[in-house]
DSSP file (Angstrom, degrees, kcal/mol; ACC not computed):
  #  RESIDUE AA STRUCTURE BP1 BP2  ACC     N-H-->O    O-->H-N    N-H-->O    O-->H-N    TCO  KAPPA ALPHA  PHI   PSI    X-CA   Y-CA   Z-CA
    1    1 A M              0   0    0      0, 0.0     2,-0.5     0, 0.0    57,-0.2   0.000 360.0 360.0 360.0 131.2  -44.4   33.4   -7.4
    2    2 A V        -     0   0    0     55,-0.7     2,-0.5    52,-0.2    55,-0.3  -0.858 360.0-166.0 -97.1 132.9  -46.6   35.9   -5.5
    3    3 A V        -     0   0    0     -2,-0.5    52,-0.1    53,-0.1     2,-0.1  -0.982  11.5-139.7-125.2 123.7  -48.0   34.5   -2.2
    4    4 A D    >   -     0   0    0     -2,-0.5     3,-1.5     1,-0.1    51,-0.0  -0.361  25.1-113.5 -74.4 158.2  -50.8   36.3   -0.3
    5    5 A A  T 3  S+     0   0    0      1,-0.3    -1,-0.1   100,-0.1   101,-0.1   0.750 115.9  52.5 -64.1 -25.5  -50.7   36.6    3.5
    6    6 A D  T 3  S+     0   0    0     99,-0.1    94,-2.8     2,-0.0     2,-0.3   0.196  99.1  82.0 -98.4  16.7  -53.8   34.3    3.8
    7    7 A D  E <   -A   99   0A   0     -3,-1.5     2,-0.4    92,-0.2    92,-0.2  -0.884  57.2-159.0-120.9 152.2  -52.3   31.5    1.7
    8    8 A L  E     -A   98   0A   0     90,-2.3    90,-2.8    -2,-0.3     2,-0.3  -0.956  11.4-150.1-123.3 147.3  -49.9   28.6    2.4
    9    9 A I  E     -A   97   0A   0     -2,-0.4    88,-0.3    88,-0.2    87,-0.1  -0.891  25.7 -98.7-119.6 153.1  -47.9   26.8   -0.2
   10   10 A S    >   -     0   0    0     86,-2.6     3,-1.2    -2,-0.3     4,-0.4  -0.316  21.6-131.1 -65.5 143.7  -46.6   23.2   -0.2
   11   11 A N  T 3  S+     0   0    0    140,-2.3     4,-0.4     1,-0.2    -1,-0.1   0.452 104.2  68.1 -74.4   1.7  -43.1   22.5    0.8
   12   12 A K  T 3> S+     0   0    0    139,-0.2     4,-2.2     2,-0.1    -1,-0.2   0.594  78.0  81.5 -91.2 -13.8  -42.8   20.4   -2.4
   13   13 A I  H <> S+     0   0    0     -3,-1.2     4,-2.7     1,-0.2     5,-0.3   0.930  88.6  48.3 -64.4 -49.7  -43.0   23.3   -4.8
   14   14 A A  H  > S+     0   0    0     -4,-0.4     4,-2.6     1,-0.2    -1,-0.2   0.921 114.6  45.5 -60.3 -45.0  -39.4   24.6   -4.8
   15   15 A S  H  > S+     0   0    0     -4,-0.4     4,-1.6     2,-0.2    -1,-0.2   0.889 112.2  52.4 -67.1 -36.7  -37.9   21.1   -5.3
   16   16 A F  H  X S+     0   0    0     -4,-2.2     4,-0.7     2,-0.2     3,-0.2   0.955 113.2  43.1 -60.8 -49.9  -40.4   20.3   -8.0
   17   17 A V  H >< S+     0   0    0     -4,-2.7     3,-1.0     1,-0.2    -2,-0.2   0.914 113.6  51.3 -64.1 -43.4  -39.6   23.5  -10.0
   18   18 A N  H 3< S+     0   0    0     -4,-2.6    -1,-0.2    -5,-0.3    -2,-0.2   0.776 105.9  56.2 -66.7 -26.0  -35.8   23.1   -9.4
   19   19 A K  H 3< S+     0   0    0     -4,-1.6     2,-0.3    -3,-0.2    -1,-0.2   0.636  80.8 107.1 -79.7 -14.3  -35.9   19.5  -10.7
   20   20 A Q    <<  -     0   0    0     -3,-1.0    -3,-0.0    -4,-0.7    -4,-0.0  -0.501  53.4-164.2 -70.3 127.3  -37.5   20.5  -14.0
   21   21 A K        +     0   0    0     -2,-0.3    -1,-0.2     2,-0.1     2,-0.1   0.579  62.9  85.3 -87.8 -11.1  -34.9   20.3  -16.8
   22   22 A T  S    S-     0   0    0      1,-0.1     2,-0.5     0, 0.0    -2,-0.0  -0.405  85.3-120.1 -86.9 165.9  -36.8   22.4  -19.3
   23   23 A N        +     0   0    0     -2,-0.1    -1,-0.1    37,-0.0    37,-0.1  -0.374  48.9 177.3 -96.7  51.6  -36.9   26.1  -19.5
   24   24 A A        -     0   0    0     -2,-0.5     3,-0.1     1,-0.1    65,-0.1  -0.232  34.7-133.4 -59.1 143.2  -40.6   26.1  -18.9
   25   25 A P        -     0   0    0      0, 0.0    35,-2.3     0, 0.0     2,-0.3   0.813  68.0 -64.1 -69.0 -28.6  -42.2   29.5  -18.7
   26   26 A G  E     -E   59   0B   0     62,-0.3    64,-2.1    33,-0.2     2,-0.3  -0.981  42.5-108.5 166.5-176.9  -44.1   28.6  -15.5
   27   27 A W  E     -Ef  58  90B   0     31,-2.5    31,-3.0    -2,-0.3     2,-0.3  -0.934  15.8-150.0-138.7 157.9  -46.7   26.5  -13.7
   28   28 A Y  E     -Ef  57  91B   0     62,-2.2    64,-2.5    -2,-0.3     2,-0.8  -0.954  18.4-127.5-129.8 154.2  -50.1   27.1  -12.2
   29   29 A I        +     0   0    0     27,-2.2    21,-0.1    -2,-0.3    62,-0.1  -0.863  34.4 161.8-103.7 102.6  -51.7   25.4   -9.2
   30   30 A N        +     0   0    0     -2,-0.8    19,-2.1    62,-0.3     2,-0.5   0.564  65.1  62.8 -96.6 -10.2  -55.1   24.0  -10.2
   31   31 A K  S    S+     0   0    0     63,-0.4    65,-1.9    61,-0.2    66,-0.5  -0.969  71.0 126.2-116.5 121.4  -55.4   21.6   -7.3
   32   32 A G  E     -Cb  45  97A   0     13,-1.8    13,-3.3    -2,-0.5     2,-0.3  -0.960  48.8 -95.4-162.9 178.1  -55.5   23.2   -3.8
   33   33 A Y  E     -Cb  44  98A   0     64,-2.6    66,-3.1    -2,-0.3     2,-0.4  -0.793  14.2-152.4-111.0 144.3  -57.3   23.4   -0.5
   34   34 A Y  E     -Cb  43  99A   0      9,-2.5     9,-2.5    -2,-0.3     2,-0.4  -0.943  19.9-172.3-107.2 136.2  -59.8   25.9    1.0
   35   35 A Y  E     - b   0 100A   0     64,-2.5    66,-3.6    -2,-0.4     2,-0.7  -0.996  18.6-147.1-133.7 128.7  -59.7   26.2    4.7
   36   36 A K  E >   - b   0 101A   0      5,-0.5     3,-1.9    -2,-0.4     5,-0.2  -0.866  40.5-106.5 -94.3 119.9  -62.1   28.1    7.0
   37   37 A E  T 3  S+     0   0    0     64,-2.2     3,-0.1    -2,-0.7   119,-0.1  -0.121 101.3  23.0 -49.9 132.2  -60.1   29.4    9.9
   38   38 A G  T 3  S+     0   0    0      1,-0.3    -1,-0.2    65,-0.0     2,-0.1   0.322  97.4 110.5  95.0  -6.5  -60.8   27.5   13.2
   39   39 A T    <   -     0   0    0     -3,-1.9    -1,-0.3     2,-0.2    -4,-0.0  -0.463  65.4-136.0 -95.6 171.7  -62.0   24.2   11.6
   40   40 A N  S    S+     0   0    0     -2,-0.1   104,-2.5    -3,-0.1     2,-0.3   0.023  79.9  65.4-113.2  24.3  -60.3   20.8   11.5
   41   41 A Y  E     - D   0 143A   0    102,-0.3    -5,-0.5    -5,-0.2     2,-0.3  -0.946  60.4-152.7-143.6 163.9  -61.1   20.0    7.9
   42   42 A L  E     - D   0 142A   0    100,-3.1   100,-2.6    -2,-0.3     2,-0.5  -0.884  15.6-130.4-132.0 160.0  -60.2   21.3    4.4
   43   43 A F  E     -CD  34 141A   0     -9,-2.5    -9,-2.5    -2,-0.3     2,-0.6  -0.973  19.4-148.1-115.6 119.4  -61.9   21.2    1.0
   44   44 A L  E     -CD  33 140A   0     96,-3.3    96,-1.6    -2,-0.5     2,-0.6  -0.771   4.4-157.6 -87.5 120.7  -59.7   20.0   -1.8
   45   45 A N  E     -CD  32 139A   0    -13,-3.3   -13,-1.8    -2,-0.6     4,-0.2  -0.898   6.6-168.3 -96.0 118.9  -60.6   21.6   -5.2
   46   46 A K  S    S+     0   0    0     92,-1.3    -1,-0.1    -2,-0.6   -16,-0.1   0.584  72.3  12.4 -87.5 -11.8  -59.3   19.2   -7.8
   47   47 A K  S    S+     0   0    0     91,-0.3     3,-0.2   -15,-0.1   -16,-0.1   0.693 123.7  34.4-136.7 -35.8  -59.6   21.4  -11.0
   48   48 A T    >   +     0   0    0     90,-0.2     3,-1.8     1,-0.1     4,-0.4   0.012  64.0 125.1-125.9  28.6  -60.1   25.1  -10.7
   49   49 A F  G >> S+     0   0    0    -19,-2.1     4,-2.0     1,-0.3     3,-1.5   0.854  71.3  63.8 -57.3 -36.9  -58.3   26.3   -7.5
   50   50 A N  G 34 S+     0   0    0      1,-0.3    -1,-0.3     2,-0.2     6,-0.1   0.629  87.8  71.2 -66.7 -13.4  -56.3   28.9   -9.5
   51   51 A N  G <4 S+     0   0    0     -3,-1.8    -1,-0.3   -21,-0.1    -2,-0.2   0.747 114.6  20.8 -74.1 -21.9  -59.5   30.8  -10.3
   52   52 A L  T <4 S+     0   0    0     -3,-1.5     2,-0.4    -4,-0.4    -2,-0.2   0.739 107.6  77.6-115.1 -35.8  -60.0   32.0   -6.8
   53   53 A C     <  -     0   0    0     -4,-2.0     3,-0.3     1,-0.1    -1,-0.1  -0.648  59.8-153.9 -87.5 132.7  -56.6   31.8   -5.0
   54   54 A G  S    S+     0   0    0     -2,-0.4     3,-0.3     1,-0.2     2,-0.3   0.527  86.1  68.6 -80.4  -6.3  -54.0   34.5   -5.7
   55   55 A S  S    S+     0   0    0      1,-0.2    -1,-0.2   -52,-0.1   -52,-0.1  -0.351  71.8  97.9-107.7  51.8  -51.0   32.3   -4.9
   56   56 A C        +     0   0    0     -3,-0.3   -27,-2.2    -2,-0.3     2,-0.5   0.307  58.9  81.7-123.0   8.2  -51.3   29.9   -7.8
   57   57 A L  E     -E   28   0B   0    -55,-0.3   -55,-0.7    -3,-0.3     2,-0.5  -0.967  43.8-177.0-128.7 128.7  -48.9   31.1  -10.5
   58   58 A I  E     +E   27   0B   0    -31,-3.0   -31,-2.5    -2,-0.5     2,-0.3  -0.987  18.0 168.0-119.1 122.5  -45.2   30.5  -10.8
   59   59 A V  E     -E   26   0B   0     -2,-0.5   -33,-0.2   -33,-0.2     5,-0.1  -0.943  41.8 -93.7-132.9 156.0  -43.4   32.2  -13.7
   60   60 A R    >>  -     0   0    0    -35,-2.3     3,-1.9    -2,-0.3     4,-0.6  -0.349  42.4-114.8 -60.2 148.5  -39.9   32.9  -14.8
   61   61 A T  G >4 S+     0   0    0      1,-0.3     3,-0.9     2,-0.2     4,-0.4   0.825 114.6  60.6 -60.2 -32.2  -38.7   36.3  -13.6
   62   62 A D  G 34 S+     0   0    0      1,-0.2    -1,-0.3     2,-0.1     3,-0.1   0.650 108.6  45.1 -71.1 -12.0  -38.4   37.5  -17.2
   63   63 A L  G X4 S+     0   0    0     -3,-1.9     3,-1.8   -38,-0.1     4,-0.3   0.468  82.7  98.4-105.7  -4.5  -42.1   36.9  -17.7
   64   64 A F  G X< S+     0   0    0     -3,-0.9     3,-2.3    -4,-0.6     4,-0.3   0.862  75.4  59.6 -57.1 -41.6  -43.5   38.4  -14.5
   65   65 A L  G >  S+     0   0    0     -4,-0.4     3,-1.0     1,-0.3    -1,-0.3   0.693  90.5  71.8 -64.6 -16.3  -44.5   41.7  -15.9
   66   66 A K  G <  S+     0   0    0     -3,-1.8    -1,-0.3     1,-0.2    -2,-0.2   0.654  92.9  58.4 -70.3 -13.6  -46.8   39.9  -18.4
   67   67 A L  G <  S+     0   0    0     -3,-2.3    10,-2.6    -4,-0.3     2,-0.4   0.599  93.1  82.8 -87.1 -13.1  -49.0   39.2  -15.3
   68   68 A I  E <   -G   76   0C   0     -3,-1.0     2,-0.4    -4,-0.3     8,-0.2  -0.780  54.8-171.0-103.0 134.0  -49.5   42.9  -14.5
   69   69 A V  E     -G   75   0C   0      6,-2.5     6,-2.4    -2,-0.4    -3,-0.0  -0.983   4.7-174.1-119.2 133.3  -52.0   45.2  -16.1
   70   70 A N        +     0   0    0     -2,-0.4     4,-0.2     4,-0.2    -1,-0.1   0.572  47.2 107.2-101.7 -11.9  -51.8   49.0  -15.3
   71   71 A D  S    S-     0   0    0      1,-0.2    -1,-0.1     4,-0.1     4,-0.0  -0.973  95.0  -4.1-125.8 125.1  -54.9   50.3  -17.0
   72   72 A P  S    S-     0   0    0      0, 0.0     2,-0.3     0, 0.0    -1,-0.2  -0.997 143.0 -16.1 -85.1 -11.3  -57.4   51.2  -15.7
   73   73 A W  S    S-     0   0    0     -4,-0.0     2,-0.4     2,-0.0    -4,-0.1  -0.952  81.9 -80.9-145.9 165.8  -55.8   50.1  -12.4
   74   74 A L        +     0   0    0     -2,-0.3     2,-0.4    -4,-0.2    -4,-0.2  -0.543  57.2 168.8 -70.4 125.1  -52.9   48.0  -11.3
   75   75 A Y  E     -G   69   0C   0     -6,-2.4    -6,-2.5    -2,-0.4     2,-0.6  -1.000  30.3-146.2-143.8 140.4  -54.0   44.3  -11.3
   76   76 A Y  E     -G   68   0C   0     -2,-0.4     2,-1.3    -8,-0.2    -8,-0.2  -0.933  17.0-144.8-106.9 117.4  -52.2   41.0  -11.0
   77   77 A Y    >   +     0   0    0    -10,-2.6     3,-0.6    -2,-0.6    -9,-0.0  -0.667  30.7 162.7 -87.0  91.6  -53.8   38.3  -13.1
   78   78 A H  T 3   +     0   0    0     -2,-1.3    -1,-0.2     1,-0.2   -26,-0.1   0.630  65.9  70.3 -82.5 -13.0  -53.4   35.1  -11.0
   79   79 A E  T 3  S+     0   0    0    -28,-0.1    -1,-0.2    -3,-0.1   -29,-0.1   0.597  73.1 116.9 -79.5 -10.6  -56.0   33.2  -13.0
   80   80 A L    <   +     0   0    0     -3,-0.6     3,-0.1     1,-0.2   -13,-0.0  -0.303  31.6 170.2 -68.0 137.7  -53.9   32.9  -16.2
   81   81 A M  S    S+     0   0    0      1,-0.3     8,-2.6   -53,-0.1     2,-0.4   0.427  80.1  43.5-112.1 -13.3  -52.7   29.6  -17.5
   82   82 A E  E    S-H   88   0D   0      6,-0.2    -1,-0.3     8,-0.0     6,-0.2  -0.995  78.2-147.0-135.1 127.3  -51.5   31.2  -20.7
   83   83 A L  E >>  -H   87   0D   0      4,-3.6     4,-1.6    -2,-0.4     3,-0.6  -0.497  41.7 -76.2 -87.7 160.4  -49.6   34.5  -20.8
   84   84 A P  T 34 S+     0   0    0      0, 0.0    -1,-0.2     0, 0.0   -18,-0.0  -0.263 119.6  44.1 -53.7 141.9  -49.8   37.0  -23.6
   85   85 A G  T 34 S-     0   0    0      1,-0.1     3,-0.1    -3,-0.1    -2,-0.1   0.644 130.9 -77.1  91.6  18.7  -47.9   35.8  -26.7
   86   86 A N  T <4 S+     0   0    0     -3,-0.6     2,-0.8     1,-0.2    -1,-0.1   0.838  79.9 159.5  60.4  36.0  -49.3   32.3  -26.4
   87   87 A I  E  <  -H   83   0D   0     -4,-1.6    -4,-3.6   -62,-0.0     2,-0.5  -0.824  25.2-157.5 -92.2 111.5  -46.9   31.4  -23.6
   88   88 A K  E     -H   82   0D   0     -2,-0.8   -62,-0.3    -6,-0.2    -6,-0.2  -0.773   6.4-156.5-100.7 130.1  -48.4   28.4  -21.9
   89   89 A S        -     0   0    0     -8,-2.6     2,-0.3    -2,-0.5   -62,-0.3  -0.533  17.9-124.7 -92.8 167.8  -47.7   27.3  -18.3
   90   90 A Q  E     -f   27   0B   0    -64,-2.1   -62,-2.2    -2,-0.2     2,-0.3  -0.817  22.1-105.3-115.1 152.5  -48.2   23.8  -17.0
   91   91 A A  E     -f   28   0B   0     -2,-0.3   -62,-0.2   -64,-0.2   -10,-0.0  -0.555  32.6-117.8 -75.3 137.3  -50.2   22.5  -14.1
   92   92 A I        -     0   0    0    -64,-2.5   -62,-0.3    -2,-0.3   -61,-0.2  -0.596  25.8-131.1 -68.0 134.6  -48.3   21.4  -10.9
   93   93 A P  S    S+     0   0    0      0, 0.0     2,-0.3     0, 0.0    -1,-0.1   0.209  81.1  43.9 -82.7  19.8  -49.1   17.7  -10.6
   94   94 A F  S    S-     0   0    0    -63,-0.1     2,-0.7     0, 0.0   -63,-0.4  -0.935 103.0 -75.4-149.1 170.9  -50.0   17.9   -6.9
   95   95 A S        +     0   0    0     -2,-0.3   -63,-0.2     1,-0.2   -49,-0.0  -0.624  53.3 174.8 -73.6 114.3  -52.1   20.0   -4.5
   96   96 A G        +     0   0    0    -65,-1.9   -86,-2.6    -2,-0.7     2,-0.3   0.561  45.0  27.9-107.8  -8.8  -49.8   23.0   -4.1
   97   97 A A  E     -Ab   9  32A   0    -66,-0.5   -64,-2.6   -88,-0.3     2,-0.4  -0.969  52.2-143.3-151.2 163.9  -51.5   25.6   -2.0
   98   98 A L  E     -Ab   8  33A   0    -90,-2.8   -90,-2.3    -2,-0.3     2,-0.6  -0.999  10.9-153.7-130.1 133.0  -54.1   26.4    0.7
   99   99 A Y  E     -Ab   7  34A   0    -66,-3.1   -64,-2.5    -2,-0.4     2,-0.5  -0.939  12.6-151.4-108.0 113.8  -56.4   29.4    0.8
  100  100 A S  E     - b   0  35A   0    -94,-2.8     3,-0.3    -2,-0.6     2,-0.3  -0.758  18.6-167.1 -88.4 122.8  -57.4   30.3    4.3
  101  101 A M  E     + b   0  36A   0    -66,-3.6   -64,-2.2    -2,-0.5     9,-0.2  -0.737  56.8  18.0-111.8 157.5  -60.8   32.0    4.4
  102  102 A A  S    S+     0   0    0      7,-1.8    -1,-0.2    -2,-0.3     8,-0.1   0.866  79.1 125.9  56.9  43.0  -62.8   34.0    7.0
  103  103 A N  S    S-     0   0    0     -3,-0.3    -1,-0.1   -67,-0.0     7,-0.1   0.366  82.9-105.8-110.5   3.3  -59.7   34.7    9.1
  104  104 A G  S    S+     0   0    0      2,-0.1     6,-0.1     1,-0.0    -3,-0.0   0.292 109.6  78.6  89.9  -9.9  -60.0   38.5    9.3
  105  105 A E        +     0   0    0    -99,-0.0     2,-0.2  -100,-0.0   -99,-0.1   0.550  66.2 106.9-103.5 -12.8  -57.1   39.0    6.9
  106  106 A N        -     0   0    0      3,-0.2     4,-0.1     1,-0.2     5,-0.1  -0.455  45.3-170.4 -75.4 137.2  -59.0   38.3    3.6
  107  107 A H  S    S+     0   0    0     -2,-0.2     3,-0.2     2,-0.1    -1,-0.2   0.798  89.4  24.5 -87.3 -35.4  -59.9   41.2    1.3
  108  108 A F  S    S+     0   0    0      1,-0.2     2,-1.0     5,-0.0    -2,-0.1   0.918 123.4  41.8 -96.3 -55.1  -62.2   39.0   -0.9
  109  109 A M  S    S+     0   0    0     -9,-0.1    -7,-1.8     4,-0.1    -1,-0.2  -0.456  71.1 151.9-103.2  62.8  -63.5   36.0    1.0
  110  110 A S     >  -     0   0    0     -2,-1.0     4,-2.4    -3,-0.2     5,-0.2  -0.360  61.6-103.4 -75.6 167.4  -64.4   37.4    4.4
  111  111 A S  H  > S+     0   0    0      1,-0.2     4,-2.0     2,-0.2     5,-0.2   0.912 123.5  50.5 -58.8 -41.9  -67.1   35.7    6.4
  112  112 A E  H  > S+     0   0    0      1,-0.2     4,-2.1     2,-0.2    -1,-0.2   0.906 110.7  47.7 -64.8 -42.2  -69.5   38.6    5.5
  113  113 A H  H  > S+     0   0    0      2,-0.2     4,-2.4     1,-0.2    -1,-0.2   0.900 109.8  52.9 -67.2 -40.2  -68.7   38.3    1.8
  114  114 A A  H  X S+     0   0    0     -4,-2.4     4,-2.0     1,-0.2    -1,-0.2   0.911 109.6  48.8 -61.4 -42.0  -69.1   34.5    1.8
  115  115 A I  H  X S+     0   0    0     -4,-2.0     4,-1.8     1,-0.2    -1,-0.2   0.906 110.0  51.9 -64.7 -41.2  -72.6   34.9    3.4
  116  116 A K  H  X S+     0   0    0     -4,-2.1     4,-0.8     1,-0.2    -2,-0.2   0.913 109.6  49.6 -60.7 -42.4  -73.6   37.5    0.8
  117  117 A L  H  < S+     0   0    0     -4,-2.4     3,-0.4     1,-0.2     4,-0.4   0.894 111.8  48.3 -63.5 -39.1  -72.6   35.2   -2.0
  118  118 A M  H  < S+     0   0    0     -4,-2.0    -1,-0.2     1,-0.2    -2,-0.2   0.801 121.1  34.8 -72.6 -28.0  -74.5   32.3   -0.6
  119  119 A T  H  < S+     0   0    0     -4,-1.8    -1,-0.2    -5,-0.1    -2,-0.2   0.326  89.4  99.2-108.5   7.3  -77.7   34.4    0.0
  120  120 A K  S  < S+     0   0    0     -4,-0.8     2,-0.4    -3,-0.4    -1,-0.1   0.903  82.2  42.8 -63.1 -44.9  -77.5   36.7   -3.0
  121  121 A Q  S    S-     0   0    0     -4,-0.4     2,-0.7    -3,-0.1    -1,-0.1  -0.841  74.9-134.5-110.6 140.4  -79.9   34.8   -5.3
  122  122 A K        +     0   0    0     -2,-0.4     2,-0.3     0, 0.0    -3,-0.1  -0.825  37.6 177.7 -87.4 117.3  -83.2   33.2   -4.5
  123  123 A I        -     0   0    0     -2,-0.7     2,-0.0     1,-0.1    -2,-0.0  -0.843  28.9-100.9-123.4 160.3  -83.1   29.8   -6.1
  124  124 A S     >  -     0   0    0     -2,-0.3     4,-2.3     1,-0.1     5,-0.1  -0.242  32.8-110.1 -73.6 163.7  -85.5   26.9   -6.1
  125  125 A Y  H  > S+     0   0    0      1,-0.2     4,-2.2     2,-0.2     5,-0.2   0.908 120.6  52.1 -59.0 -43.5  -85.2   23.8   -4.0
  126  126 A K  H  > S+     0   0    0      1,-0.2     4,-2.2     2,-0.2    -1,-0.2   0.919 109.9  47.7 -60.7 -45.1  -84.3   21.8   -7.1
  127  127 A Q  H  > S+     0   0    0      1,-0.2     4,-2.6     2,-0.2    -1,-0.2   0.870 109.2  54.7 -65.3 -35.9  -81.6   24.3   -8.1
  128  128 A N  H  X S+     0   0    0     -4,-2.3     4,-2.4     2,-0.2    -1,-0.2   0.911 108.7  48.0 -62.6 -43.0  -80.2   24.2   -4.6
  129  129 A I  H  X S+     0   0    0     -4,-2.2     4,-2.5     2,-0.2    -2,-0.2   0.909 111.8  50.0 -63.6 -43.0  -80.0   20.3   -4.7
  130  130 A I  H  X S+     0   0    0     -4,-2.2     4,-2.4     2,-0.2    -2,-0.2   0.916 110.8  49.8 -62.1 -43.5  -78.2   20.6   -8.1
  131  131 A N  H  X S+     0   0    0     -4,-2.6     4,-2.1     2,-0.2    -2,-0.2   0.915 111.0  48.8 -62.2 -43.6  -75.8   23.1   -6.7
  132  132 A L  H  X S+     0   0    0     -4,-2.4     4,-2.3     2,-0.2    -2,-0.2   0.916 110.6  51.1 -62.2 -43.1  -75.0   21.0   -3.7
  133  133 A Y  H  X S+     0   0    0     -4,-2.5     4,-1.7     1,-0.2    -2,-0.2   0.917 109.9  49.7 -59.7 -44.7  -74.5   17.9   -6.0
  134  134 A N  H  X S+     0   0    0     -4,-2.4     4,-1.6     1,-0.2    -1,-0.2   0.869 109.0  52.4 -64.1 -36.7  -72.1   19.9   -8.2
  135  135 A K  H  X S+     0   0    0     -4,-2.1     4,-2.4     1,-0.2    -1,-0.2   0.906 106.6  53.1 -64.7 -41.5  -70.1   21.1   -5.1
  136  136 A F  H  < S+     0   0    0     -4,-2.3    -1,-0.2     1,-0.2    -2,-0.2   0.862 110.3  48.2 -62.2 -34.6  -69.8   17.5   -3.9
  137  137 A L  H  < S+     0   0    0     -4,-1.7    -1,-0.2     1,-0.2    -2,-0.2   0.836 115.2  45.0 -71.5 -32.2  -68.3   16.6   -7.4
  138  138 A K  H  < S+     0   0    0     -4,-1.6   -92,-1.3    -5,-0.1     2,-0.3   0.812 113.3  46.7 -83.5 -32.0  -65.9   19.5   -7.3
  139  139 A Y  E  <  -D   45   0A   0     -4,-2.4     2,-0.4   -94,-0.2   -94,-0.2  -0.840  57.4-158.2-119.6 150.0  -64.6   19.2   -3.7
  140  140 A I  E     -D   44   0A   0    -96,-1.6   -96,-3.3    -2,-0.3     2,-0.4  -0.996  23.4-131.7-121.5 128.8  -63.3   16.5   -1.5
  141  141 A V  E     -D   43   0A   0     -2,-0.4   -98,-0.2   -98,-0.2  -100,-0.0  -0.659  28.7-177.6 -81.7 132.2  -63.3   17.0    2.3
  142  142 A R  E     -D   42   0A   0   -100,-2.6  -100,-3.1    -2,-0.4     2,-0.1  -0.962  25.9-116.2-128.1 145.1  -60.1   16.2    4.0
  143  143 A P  E     -D   41   0A   0      0, 0.0     2,-1.1     0, 0.0  -102,-0.3  -0.493  31.0-112.7 -76.0 153.1  -59.2   16.2    7.7
  144  144 A L        -     0   0    0   -104,-2.5  -103,-0.0    -2,-0.1     0, 0.0  -0.758  49.6-177.9 -85.7  99.0  -56.5   18.7    8.9
  145  145 A T     >  -     0   0    0     -2,-1.1     4,-2.4     1,-0.1     5,-0.2  -0.532  41.4-112.0-100.1 162.2  -53.8   16.2    9.9
  146  146 A P  H  > S+     0   0    0      0, 0.0     4,-2.1     0, 0.0     5,-0.1   0.878 119.5  53.6 -58.6 -37.9  -50.3   16.7   11.5
  147  147 A N  H  > S+     0   0    0      2,-0.2     4,-2.4     1,-0.2     5,-0.2   0.909 108.5  48.8 -64.0 -41.7  -48.7   15.6    8.2
  148  148 A F  H  > S+     0   0    0      1,-0.2     4,-2.0     2,-0.2     6,-0.2   0.936 109.4  52.5 -62.0 -46.0  -50.7   18.1    6.2
  149  149 A K  H  X>S+     0   0    0     -4,-2.4     5,-2.6     1,-0.2     4,-0.6   0.886 110.8  48.0 -57.6 -40.1  -49.7   20.9    8.7
  150  150 A K  H ><5S+     0   0    0     -4,-2.1     3,-0.7     3,-0.2    -1,-0.2   0.924 109.7  52.0 -66.5 -45.2  -46.0   19.9    8.2
  151  151 A N  H 3<5S+     0   0    0     -4,-2.4  -140,-2.3     1,-0.2    -2,-0.2   0.836 121.2  32.3 -60.9 -34.8  -46.3   19.9    4.4
  152  152 A F  H 3<5S-     0   0    0     -4,-2.0    -1,-0.2  -142,-0.2  -143,-0.2   0.334 104.7-118.3-107.9   6.2  -47.9   23.4    4.3
  153  153 A G  T <<5 -     0   0    0     -3,-0.7    -3,-0.2    -4,-0.6    -4,-0.1   0.911  48.0-161.2  57.9  40.8  -46.2   25.0    7.3
  154  154 A F      < +     0   0    0     -5,-2.6     2,-0.3    -6,-0.2    -1,-0.2  -0.243  23.1 160.6 -65.7 138.0  -49.7   25.4    8.7
  155  155 A Y        -     0   0    0     -3,-0.1     2,-0.4     0, 0.0    -1,-0.0  -0.976  41.0-105.9-148.6 155.2  -50.4   27.8   11.5
  156  156 A K              0   0    0     -2,-0.3   -53,-0.0     1,-0.1  -119,-0.0  -0.688 360.0 360.0 -86.2 136.6  -53.6   29.4   12.8
  157  157 A V              0   0    0     -2,-0.4    -1,-0.1  -151,-0.1  -120,-0.0   0.446 360.0 360.0 -81.8 360.0  -54.1   33.1   11.9
């Protein structure tokens, strides 16, 4: 498993993987939290967390090189749920990671980049309402509790 500096992982992951009796090729984290540095709340993404966060894939060591592409540049494919050769990983059955955004350490989701993404397109009022509705369906707001901090080894960047 590769873990970025701006991500935290659940303290349940190692025991979950070690308890598996199968020789599974790997797992992916499709449920996880987004956290904006300095706030007291989190956003739980229930389905597609692995599309944005780079710390979402656990694979057997013999399969790790299948995640790396060298041409035209070195790239690590964290979005994969299926490796080349029809090797399918399984979803972790709990929220397994946290992606900390706008903390000064992010290469992709800096405060400036997030603002650019939000203001990039001029959309109608109706489309804005539809987008907000879809976000409410996709995310659940959670408070940042002491229990959560313990589970994820939470610290402020």
